[in-house]
C-alpha positions as MATLAB code, in Angstrom:
seq = 'MSSSTPLNRAADSFKRAASALGDKMRSLRGPGSEPGKRPGQPNKRGQPNKRGRSSKLHPAAVWAEAAGTAGDFLSPAWDKVRAVWLRFVWPVLAVVSLLGWVVLAASIGLWWAGQAWGWQEAKSAAMVAFLLFLLAIGFIVGRSAYGVVLDLARTRVAVGDDAVGSIAVSNVSTRPLLPAALELPVGSNTAVFHLPRMKPAQVHEDLFTIPTARRAVIVVGPVRSVRADPLHLLRRRVMWTDPVDLFVHPRTVSLGSSAAGFIRDLEGMPTTELSSADVSFHALRDYVPGDDRRHIHWKTTARTNKLMVRQFEETRRAHLAISLSINTDEYDSEAEFEMAISVAASIGRQAIREQRDLDVLTQKGPLRCETGRNLLDDMTRIVGAPMRKTAVDLARTLSDTVPNASVVFFVVGSHVTATQLRTASASVPPGVRSLAVRVQPSAAPSRANIGDLTVLTVGDLDDLAIVLRKAAA';
ca = [
       0.086    0.041    0.054;
       1.298    3.436   -0.896;
       2.514    5.656    1.967;
       0.219    8.390    0.709;
      -3.061    6.552    1.298;
      -5.523    8.098    3.744;
      -5.122    5.088    6.042;
      -1.256    5.502    6.374;
      -1.674    9.224    6.912;
      -4.298    8.673    9.668;
      -1.774    6.124   11.343;
       1.123    8.578   11.164;
      -1.096   11.202   12.741;
      -2.040    8.840   15.558;
       1.605    7.875   16.101;
       2.629   11.646   16.359;
      -0.231   12.213   18.750;
       0.776    9.116   20.902;
       4.317   10.303   21.030;
       3.335   13.786   22.111;
       1.039   12.157   24.885;
       3.970   10.069   26.006;
       6.316   12.969   26.182;
       3.698   14.939   28.238;
       3.303   11.933   30.575;
       7.099   11.836   31.153;
       7.248   15.591   31.884;
       4.359   15.315   34.370;
       6.439   12.535   36.385;
       9.160   15.084   36.966;
      12.757   15.483   35.943;
      14.105   13.112   38.517;
      11.877   10.100   38.119;
      11.699    7.186   35.765;
       8.887    4.761   35.109;
       8.790    1.797   37.363;
      10.835    3.421   40.231;
       9.556    3.611   43.775;
       9.936    6.840   45.712;
      13.523    7.016   47.130;
      14.734    4.184   44.767;
      17.917    5.017   43.032;
      17.769    5.740   39.299;
      20.149    4.386   36.568;
      22.938    6.671   37.717;
      22.582    5.574   41.256;
      21.048    8.825   42.506;
      17.709    8.563   44.568;
      14.677   10.367   43.545;
      14.003   13.838   45.021;
      12.751   13.503   48.636;
      10.921   10.298   47.807;
       8.335   12.234   45.526;
       5.853    9.875   44.042;
       6.018    9.549   40.148;
       2.354    8.346   39.912;
       0.364   10.270   37.359;
      -2.962   11.776   38.473;
      -5.876   10.344   36.402;
      -7.412   13.695   35.860;
      -4.185   14.861   34.105;
      -4.078   11.740   32.040;
      -7.632   12.102   30.906;
      -7.096   15.838   30.193;
      -4.128   15.096   28.026;
      -5.892   12.266   26.280;
      -8.891   14.590   25.480;
      -6.611   17.326   24.127;
      -4.838   14.904   21.909;
      -8.158   13.376   20.691;
      -9.503   16.905   20.119;
      -6.348   17.745   18.019;
      -6.724   14.579   16.112;
     -10.464   14.857   15.343;
     -10.523   18.627   14.789;
      -9.871   18.590   11.014;
     -12.583   15.902   10.561;
     -15.057   17.885   12.715;
     -14.408   21.042   10.622;
     -15.114   19.136    7.476;
     -18.370   17.722    8.873;
     -19.451   21.120   10.061;
     -18.762   22.740    6.632;
     -20.779   20.055    4.882;
     -23.610   20.414    7.333;
     -23.770   24.163    6.979;
     -23.465   24.164    3.214;
     -25.753   21.240    2.204;
     -27.750   19.951    5.188;
     -28.783   23.001    7.157;
     -30.279   24.869    4.129;
     -32.575   22.008    3.597;
     -33.718   21.638    7.098;
     -34.101   25.335    7.534;
     -37.044   25.620    5.140;
     -39.250   23.401    7.518;
     -41.207   25.556    9.856;
     -42.128   24.612   13.363;
     -45.626   23.588   12.328;
     -43.866   21.418    9.493;
     -41.786   19.683   12.092;
     -44.930   18.973   14.341;
     -46.824   17.592   11.297;
     -43.842   15.426   10.254;
     -43.306   14.056   13.788;
     -47.139   13.468   13.944;
     -47.094   11.456   10.821;
     -44.266    9.275   11.963;
     -45.891    8.746   15.435;
     -49.246    7.909   13.989;
     -47.854    5.445   11.515;
     -45.854    3.726   14.337;
     -48.967    3.513   16.481;
     -50.930    2.131   13.598;
     -48.324   -0.615   13.087;
     -47.912   -1.405   16.742;
     -51.628   -1.691   17.639;
     -53.195   -2.210   14.137;
     -55.048    1.144   14.084;
     -56.051    1.735   10.531;
     -57.362    5.194   11.399;
     -53.893    6.181   12.725;
     -52.249    4.927    9.589;
     -54.645    6.921    7.433;
     -53.995   10.091    9.487;
     -50.265    9.525    9.020;
     -50.566    9.125    5.325;
     -52.711   12.277    5.038;
     -50.109   14.245    7.078;
     -47.273   12.960    5.071;
     -49.103   13.721    1.889;
     -49.690   17.338    3.061;
     -45.891   17.557    3.702;
     -45.094   16.272    0.120;
     -47.606   18.744   -1.489;
     -46.033   21.646    0.439;
     -42.591   20.852   -1.288;
     -44.275   21.627   -4.641;
     -44.839   25.259   -3.423;
     -41.291   25.972   -2.634;
     -39.210   24.253   -5.324;
     -37.986   26.158   -8.403;
     -36.060   29.292   -9.005;
     -37.275   32.743   -8.688;
     -35.485   35.358  -11.028;
     -36.007   38.740   -9.439;
     -33.992   41.727   -9.858;
     -34.363   43.723   -6.435;
     -33.134   47.224   -5.781;
     -33.411   48.649   -2.248;
     -33.033   52.414   -2.210;
     -32.970   54.700    0.729;
     -33.466   58.481   -0.181;
     -31.065   59.362    2.742;
     -28.952   57.131    4.875;
     -28.514   59.738    7.509;
     -31.445   61.643    9.095;
     -32.043   63.527   12.244;
     -34.555   62.494   15.001;
     -38.114   63.375   13.575;
     -37.159   63.568   10.066;
     -38.881   61.393    7.418;
     -36.797   58.415    6.315;
     -38.205   57.391    3.019;
     -37.214   54.311    0.930;
     -38.193   52.246   -1.985;
     -38.055   48.689   -3.251;
     -38.047   47.977   -6.929;
     -38.624   44.380   -8.068;
     -38.316   43.215  -11.673;
     -38.897   39.986  -13.375;
     -35.628   39.237  -15.179;
     -36.798   35.791  -16.405;
     -38.474   34.914  -19.635;
     -41.457   33.471  -17.985;
     -44.193   34.849  -15.687;
     -43.654   34.599  -11.907;
     -46.312   33.610   -9.438;
     -47.338   35.912   -6.615;
     -44.930   36.068   -3.796;
     -44.013   37.971   -0.733;
     -41.020   40.050    0.020;
     -39.788   40.618    3.553;
     -37.878   43.756    4.640;
     -36.319   43.601    8.155;
     -36.245   47.088    9.686;
     -34.351   46.957   12.994;
     -36.296   44.368   15.180;
     -39.428   44.619   13.000;
     -40.196   43.135    9.606;
     -42.223   44.701    6.836;
     -44.007   42.481    4.272;
     -44.569   43.550    0.619;
     -46.863   41.382   -1.539;
     -45.879   40.904   -5.276;
     -48.444   40.316   -7.773;
     -48.124   37.953  -10.805;
     -45.359   39.498  -12.807;
     -44.806   39.123  -16.479;
     -41.321   39.047  -18.060;
     -39.500   42.465  -17.648;
     -42.308   43.719  -15.619;
     -41.248   46.129  -12.648;
     -43.119   46.390   -9.378;
     -42.284   49.242   -6.952;
     -43.252   49.880   -3.299;
     -42.548   52.864   -1.187;
     -42.064   52.753    2.625;
     -41.436   55.209    5.518;
     -39.256   54.332    8.487;
     -40.238   56.123   11.807;
     -37.379   58.091   13.422;
     -38.607   58.873   16.778;
     -35.485   57.937   18.571;
     -31.816   58.111   18.039;
     -30.502   54.803   16.666;
     -28.647   53.025   13.990;
     -31.299   51.008   12.148;
     -30.279   48.096   10.025;
     -32.642   47.891    6.848;
     -32.573   44.771    5.041;
     -31.631   42.489    3.522;
     -34.629   42.116    1.184;
     -35.687   38.455    1.003;
     -38.274   36.716   -0.996;
     -40.477   34.164    0.837;
     -42.125   31.195   -0.775;
     -44.459   29.039    1.390;
     -47.322   26.600    1.062;
     -50.788   27.669    2.081;
     -50.438   25.767    5.438;
     -46.922   27.190    6.020;
     -45.455   23.840    6.660;
     -42.486   24.795    4.528;
     -41.062   28.276    4.131;
     -38.127   29.136    1.740;
     -36.223   32.490    1.984;
     -33.821   33.860   -0.621;
     -31.639   37.001    0.069;
     -31.633   39.582   -2.707;
     -29.832   42.627   -1.345;
     -27.294   43.620    1.307;
     -28.390   45.216    4.520;
     -28.123   49.044    4.717;
     -27.372   51.049    7.885;
     -29.823   54.071    8.681;
     -28.232   56.494   10.993;
     -30.944   58.572   12.938;
     -28.699   61.287   14.302;
     -29.476   63.258   17.473;
     -31.383   66.516   17.099;
     -29.036   69.484   16.824;
     -29.587   73.202   16.724;
     -27.646   75.865   14.860;
     -25.846   78.281   17.219;
     -25.385   80.853   14.632;
     -23.641   84.152   15.597;
     -23.557   83.062   19.288;
     -20.720   80.780   18.541;
     -18.431   83.664   18.208;
     -19.015   84.430   21.933;
     -18.522   81.198   23.669;
     -15.644   79.956   21.455;
     -12.966   82.550   22.105;
     -10.773   83.196   19.173;
      -7.336   82.765   20.606;
      -5.484   83.266   17.244;
      -2.899   85.956   17.656;
      -2.754   85.633   21.398;
       0.899   85.028   22.139;
       2.204   82.462   24.504;
       5.553   82.091   26.353;
       6.817   79.427   23.758;
       9.096   80.771   21.123;
       8.832   79.700   17.391;
      10.989   80.350   14.236;
       7.854   81.113   12.232;
       4.545   82.693   13.298;
       2.807   85.982   13.268;
       3.744   87.529   16.597;
       7.225   89.002   16.388;
       9.369   88.778   19.546;
      13.071   89.732   18.951;
      16.121   89.221   16.843;
      18.843   86.612   17.405;
      21.959   85.445   15.624;
      21.737   83.147   12.630;
      22.136   79.431   13.389;
      22.808   77.030   10.533;
      19.544   75.469    9.479;
      17.426   78.636   10.012;
      15.035   79.755    7.213;
      16.713   82.398    5.157;
      13.441   84.076    4.529;
      13.416   85.275    8.222;
      16.772   86.937    7.976;
      16.441   90.684    8.974;
      18.655   92.259    6.190;
      18.797   95.795    7.625;
      20.182   94.641   11.085;
      22.497   92.328    9.236;
      23.987   95.115    7.225;
      24.315   97.296   10.463;
      25.869   94.713   12.623;
      27.802   92.996    9.854;
      26.442   89.548   10.937;
      23.414   87.511   10.025;
      20.407   88.170   12.305;
      17.004   86.271   12.083;
      13.582   87.138   13.454;
      12.201   85.189   16.394;
       8.454   84.910   17.033;
       6.297   83.963   19.943;
       4.070   80.985   19.242;
       0.433   81.884   19.022;
      -2.442   79.689   20.209;
      -5.276   78.461   18.090;
      -8.758   77.757   19.567;
      -9.121   74.154   20.599;
     -12.307   72.846   21.905;
     -12.651   69.786   24.139;
     -16.054   68.386   25.114;
     -16.580   66.004   27.925;
     -19.892   64.080   27.517;
     -20.839   61.866   30.441;
     -22.803   58.754   29.464;
     -23.140   57.508   32.977;
     -27.018   57.170   33.180;
     -26.916   57.458   36.966;
     -26.154   61.161   36.499;
     -29.339   61.680   34.553;
     -32.938   61.813   35.726;
     -34.507   60.330   32.653;
     -33.807   58.983   29.144;
     -35.087   62.232   27.709;
     -32.501   64.147   29.705;
     -29.686   61.849   28.574;
     -30.814   62.361   24.853;
     -30.855   66.181   25.277;
     -27.257   65.978   26.773;
     -26.159   64.136   23.523;
     -27.980   66.824   21.401;
     -26.215   69.618   23.375;
     -22.773   68.059   22.793;
     -23.514   67.396   19.216;
     -24.748   71.010   18.534;
     -21.599   72.515   20.098;
     -19.183   70.056   18.255;
     -20.934   70.537   14.961;
     -20.573   74.392   15.260;
     -16.898   73.975   16.097;
     -16.374   71.956   13.058;
     -18.249   74.404   10.806;
     -15.826   77.174   12.105;
     -12.941   74.876   11.338;
     -11.795   74.658   14.947;
      -9.773   71.862   16.484;
     -12.142   69.689   18.400;
     -11.983   66.539   20.674;
     -15.106   64.863   22.194;
     -14.629   62.294   24.954;
     -16.889   59.894   26.750;
     -16.422   57.271   29.406;
     -16.030   54.749   26.674;
     -13.395   56.594   24.776;
     -12.927   59.477   22.148;
     -15.300   60.129   19.256;
     -14.293   60.881   15.658;
     -14.360   64.567   15.030;
     -12.750   64.860   11.467;
     -16.100   65.867    9.954;
     -19.539   66.641   11.138;
     -20.856   63.363    9.704;
     -18.255   61.202   11.565;
     -19.201   63.117   14.820;
     -22.881   62.568   14.416;
     -22.505   58.945   13.450;
     -20.451   58.304   16.644;
     -23.010   60.207   18.669;
     -25.747   58.093   17.198;
     -23.791   54.896   18.358;
     -23.552   56.131   22.006;
     -25.162   53.755   24.468;
     -25.619   54.948   27.976;
     -25.253   52.602   31.093;
     -24.672   52.889   34.758;
     -20.980   52.822   35.513;
     -18.527   53.662   38.235;
     -16.681   56.280   36.222;
     -18.285   59.601   36.902;
     -18.160   63.067   35.243;
     -15.329   63.981   37.577;
     -13.250   60.945   36.444;
     -14.031   61.861   32.782;
     -12.849   65.438   33.390;
      -9.449   64.135   34.749;
      -9.138   61.906   31.682;
      -9.944   64.737   29.350;
      -7.181   66.989   30.885;
      -4.708   64.158   30.291;
      -5.937   63.357   26.784;
      -6.222   66.942   25.455;
      -3.585   68.949   27.276;
      -3.579   71.698   24.661;
      -7.378   72.561   24.890;
      -8.267   76.243   25.078;
     -11.985   75.829   25.816;
     -13.418   72.832   27.807;
     -17.095   71.938   27.985;
     -18.491   69.524   30.545;
     -21.985   68.262   29.474;
     -23.580   66.602   32.486;
     -26.924   65.608   33.914;
     -28.986   67.287   36.684;
     -27.778   64.652   39.293;
     -24.164   66.100   39.155;
     -23.738   68.256   42.104;
     -21.988   71.606   42.441;
     -19.269   69.891   44.488;
     -18.584   67.500   41.726;
     -18.475   70.281   39.199;
     -15.925   72.145   41.340;
     -13.790   69.034   41.555;
     -13.986   68.596   37.750;
     -12.975   72.205   37.136;
      -9.903   71.779   39.271;
      -8.520   69.233   36.717;
      -8.556   71.989   34.094;
      -5.049   73.592   33.585;
      -4.722   77.290   34.335;
      -5.505   79.694   31.453;
      -8.131   77.246   29.891;
     -11.663   78.534   29.924;
     -14.090   75.848   31.331;
     -17.817   75.725   31.020;
     -20.360   73.208   32.411;
     -23.653   72.643   30.535;
     -26.029   71.132   33.037;
     -29.021   69.525   31.246;
     -32.412   69.748   33.264;
     -35.634   69.337   31.084;
     -38.174   72.271   31.764;
     -35.660   74.286   33.780;
     -35.239   77.961   32.941;
     -32.005   78.987   31.165;
     -29.578   80.344   33.589;
     -25.835   81.039   34.269;
     -23.876   80.734   37.451;
     -20.253   80.692   38.487;
     -18.385   78.162   40.636;
     -14.882   79.688   40.992;
     -13.528   79.852   37.415;
     -16.189   77.452   36.108;
     -19.136   78.923   34.296;
     -22.269   76.722   34.898;
     -24.985   76.942   32.260;
     -28.393   75.271   32.833;
     -30.270   74.187   29.730;
     -33.984   73.186   30.006;
     -34.658   72.882   26.308;
     -32.415   72.380   23.368;
     -33.595   75.534   21.704;
     -32.318   77.512   24.798;
     -28.689   76.545   24.072;
     -27.924   79.495   21.976;
     -29.352   81.843   24.717;
     -27.314   80.456   27.472;
     -24.123   80.534   25.324;
     -24.722   84.206   24.694;
     -25.017   84.649   28.507;
     -21.726   82.889   28.972;
     -19.947   85.302   26.435;
     -21.517   88.339   28.137;
];
């Protein structure tokens, strides 16, 4: 027999596994023991075993090693069986509904009872049930040639906006198609569209509207056709499109001209750091090899007879940092939590419009702020939960993560106390303006100061621009 036969390959694999098992057993006995030696008995070199330690293997270790070796040996075969099951067997069994399995089991049980006790009525009922099962197969066999297009007018909408979509189905075959049904999963729900009898090349279109009452990422699709018998014993589904994500962004408001007040434009305000190229002139210094020749001050060079270059003070650019607490223990209700997300999204969106540097941080990490679309997408994915990390801990993390911020916003709920806000503001470096936006539905817009921290109370999202103007006053 050739050495490349499956039997020889299996034998070689078993030998390698047995050898590995033997090596493992010898390692479990210990380095100073040999098989067949009693504790304290000298080994081949005349040296006794260490302190009379027993070399007997524990049965649990042997069984564990044997199970691991058997698993390694049988794993490839199991993977092949699983692949065959998922590719060929499971698609066939999946078309049988729960009622279909009950009818099939009942037919088998009735036939067995009729054979055992001679009940002709039971045999007749079994034959009828089995005949119904066979007739149901005729309703699901065959191919359906559909061309399906799922189109969402917009894949990103705000809370309360209309999300409209359409399904266009065409018969791409050369023969008429019988009436059928299409299913469209929308989040946790499923919409059903009934198709009429379609001639070749005929197109049928249906419009639908998705409710957007809450912030969420809704998975729309995939569109699937359903073929079933009248009794729904068998149910065959065919996928025709890929799923599409619909982002329902949080509601935001435009801050307009008020943004110029709360986002202080720090461009042109010098710092103590010196730079070789900026807009704020500081002094002249001697030329050093490597300096940019464009900054040479030629009049002073001619007067002193040596190269002199300009030196500048590095100016600051407005950099916003927003700390959004997603600890639901700090909010009184879900509506208050959603308002906090809308407040942070409105401030961040305005900063991006003005092309400011922006960082937004939550207890679960930073959000993407490259574009307004990325920011709102990540805001939509936020899921609040009770957690040990509070707004104070988040403020400390923000100071470490964004050390170069010039304006810091703390967006918190109504359960955050004044003491906690004072502690949070203490983590802000000196010279950085800090504001806390405290969300409390139905509260009157107001402004208060806790040390260097400006506390703004927002009772409605439309009041955000008003309180920001108060902060700039």
